[in-house]
C-alpha positions in Angstrom: -37.9 8.1 -105.2 -34.7 8.5 -107.2 -33.5 5.0 -106.1 -36.8 3.5 -107.1 -36.5 5.0 -110.6 -32.9 3.7 -110.9 -34.0 0.2 -109.8 -36.9 0.2 -112.1 -34.8 1.2 -115.1 -32.3 -1.5 -114.3 -35.0 -4.2 -114.1 -36.4 -3.1 -117.5 -32.9 -3.0 -119.1 -31.5 -6.3 -117.8 -32.8 -8.4 -120.7 -31.3 -5.9 -123.1 -28.0 -5.9 -121.3 -27.9 -9.7 -121.3 -28.6 -9.8 -125.0 -31.9 -11.6 -124.6 -34.8 -11.0 -126.9 -38.2 -11.2 -125.3 -40.8 -12.6 -127.5 -44.6 -12.0 -127.2 -46.4 -14.7 -125.3 -48.5 -15.7 -128.3 -45.4 -16.0 -130.6 -44.9 -19.6 -131.8 -41.6 -21.5 -132.3 -41.2 -23.0 -135.8 -39.0 -24.2 -138.5 -38.8 -21.9 -141.5 -38.5 -24.0 -144.7 -39.0 -21.3 -147.3 -39.5 -17.6 -147.5 -40.3 -16.0 -150.9 -42.9 -14.2 -152.9 -44.9 -13.0 -149.9 -45.2 -16.5 -148.3 -43.4 -18.4 -145.6 -43.4 -22.1 -145.2 -43.2 -22.8 -141.5 -43.6 -26.3 -140.0 -44.8 -27.5 -143.4 -47.6 -24.9 -143.7 -47.5 -22.2 -146.3 -48.5 -18.9 -144.7 -49.1 -15.5 -146.3 -46.8 -12.8 -145.1 -48.4 -9.4 -144.6 -47.0 -6.6 -146.7 -46.3 -4.7 -143.4 -44.7 -7.7 -141.7 -41.4 -7.2 -139.9 -38.6 -9.7 -140.1 -35.8 -9.5 -137.5 -32.4 -11.2 -137.8 -30.4 -12.9 -135.0 -28.9 -9.5 -134.1 -32.4 -8.0 -133.8 -32.0 -5.9 -136.9 -34.8 -5.6 -139.4 -34.2 -7.6 -142.6 -35.4 -6.8 -146.1 -37.4 -9.7 -147.7 -34.6 -10.4 -150.1 -32.1 -10.7 -147.2 -34.3 -13.1 -145.2 -32.9 -16.6 -144.9 -34.8 -19.3 -146.7 -34.5 -21.8 -143.8 -33.8 -21.8 -140.1 -35.6 -21.9 -136.7 -37.8 -18.9 -136.0 -40.4 -17.4 -133.7 -43.4 -16.3 -135.6 -46.3 -14.0 -134.6 -49.5 -14.4 -136.6 -52.4 -12.0 -137.0 -56.0 -13.0 -136.4 -56.3 -14.3 -139.9 -53.3 -16.5 -139.6 -51.0 -14.4 -141.6 -47.3 -13.7 -140.6 -47.1 -10.4 -138.8 -43.6 -10.7 -137.3 -40.8 -13.2 -137.8 -37.7 -13.5 -135.7 -34.7 -15.6 -137.0 -33.2 -17.3 -134.0 -29.6 -17.7 -133.2 -28.1 -20.9 -131.6 -28.3 -19.6 -128.0 -32.0 -18.6 -128.4 -32.8 -22.0 -129.9 -31.2 -23.7 -126.9 -32.9 -21.4 -124.4 -36.3 -21.9 -126.0 -35.9 -25.6 -126.2 -35.2 -25.8 -122.5 -38.4 -23.8 -121.8 -40.6 -26.2 -123.6 -42.7 -28.4 -121.3 
C-alpha cells in the first residue's frame, strides 16, 4: 500500500517537477492584443474580464491587472457568458509545445 501511495504521488507531481503547466481541456489558445480597463482583446475579439478573473504569468504566479502584459500568446478560459475567467501568459516553451499539439 505504501508503494502504491508513493507511485501515485510521483505520477501526480511529475508535470510539476518537469515545469509543465496543465491547462483545462476547455481553455483556448489565443493572441492577446490588449488588456486594459476590464477588457481583453484576444484574437481580435474584445472580451470582458470578470472582476474575479485570475491572470497567471509565465512562472505561474498571479499577476495584478496593472502588471499584465498588453500583448502575447495566451491560454484563456471563458465562463458560460463568454467572459474571461482565467488567463495564462505563455512562455516560449509552452507556445512550442502547444503548437505541436494542434491537429
